[in-house]
C-alpha positions in Angstrom: 98.0 104.7 104.1 97.2 103.6 100.5 96.4 99.7 101.2 95.6 97.2 97.9 93.4 94.4 98.3 93.4 90.9 96.3 91.7 87.8 96.7 93.5 85.2 95.4 94.2 81.2 95.3 97.0 79.3 97.3 99.5 80.1 94.0 98.6 83.8 94.7 97.3 83.7 91.8 94.4 86.8 92.2 90.6 85.4 91.5 89.3 88.6 91.4 88.7 90.9 88.6 90.4 93.4 90.1 92.1 95.2 93.1 90.5 97.0 95.3 92.2 100.6 96.8 91.7 101.3 100.5 92.5 105.3 101.3 89.9 105.0 104.3 90.9 104.6 107.9 91.5 101.0 109.3 91.9 100.5 112.3 95.7 99.3 112.6 97.7 98.4 115.8 94.3 98.6 117.3 93.6 95.3 120.0 90.9 95.8 119.9 89.9 94.7 116.6 91.5 91.5 116.7 91.8 91.1 113.0 92.1 94.3 111.3 94.7 95.8 114.0 97.4 93.3 112.2 97.1 94.7 108.8 100.5 96.0 108.3 100.4 99.3 106.5 104.0 98.3 105.1 103.6 95.1 104.2 101.5 92.4 103.5 98.6 90.2 105.4 96.5 87.3 104.4 93.6 86.5 105.8 92.1 82.8 105.2 88.8 81.4 105.0 88.4 80.3 108.5 89.1 84.0 110.1 86.3 85.8 107.5 83.7 85.6 110.5 85.6 87.7 112.4 87.3 90.1 109.8 83.6 90.4 108.4 82.5 91.3 111.6 84.9 94.2 112.3 85.4 95.2 108.6 80.7 96.0 109.5 82.0 98.0 112.5 84.4 100.1 110.8 81.9 101.0 107.7 81.7 104.5 109.1 85.0 104.9 108.0 84.1 104.9 104.4 83.0 108.1 103.9 83.6 109.3 100.8 81.2 107.3 97.3 84.4 106.0 96.5 85.2 104.7 99.9 81.9 103.2 100.2 82.5 101.4 96.5 85.7 99.4 97.9 84.4 98.9 101.3 81.7 97.1 99.8 83.8 95.6 97.1 86.4 94.4 99.7 83.5 92.6 101.6 82.1 90.3 98.8 85.8 89.7 98.3 85.5 88.7 102.0 82.3 86.5 101.9 83.6 84.4 98.7 86.8 84.2 100.5 84.0 82.4 103.4 82.3 80.8 100.8 84.7 79.3 98.7 87.8 77.0 99.7 91.5 77.6 98.4 90.8 81.4 98.8 92.9 84.0 100.7 92.2 87.9 101.5 95.8 89.2 100.8 95.9 93.4 101.9 99.1 94.7 100.7 100.6 98.1 101.7 103.0 100.6 100.3 
């Protein structure tokens, strides 16, 4: 599953230095993850500031899925984007599927 993750403002303007690719397994379709289960691997999924506490808790729970150094860096980059989304207004975390 190749996903791209981007932090953007309310006008869809990128607010991060670049996109981050995700190649490790995400729990899409797993109902035990309230937010991560909703990531559409073939479409777009957008999370807002109010969802970030739950998102970050779930993101921490899948940390072990990032095995390679590249995966670990991507996991960490997305965590930082999510923290920024949580801490600032008018920012959104967008997952873009294939």
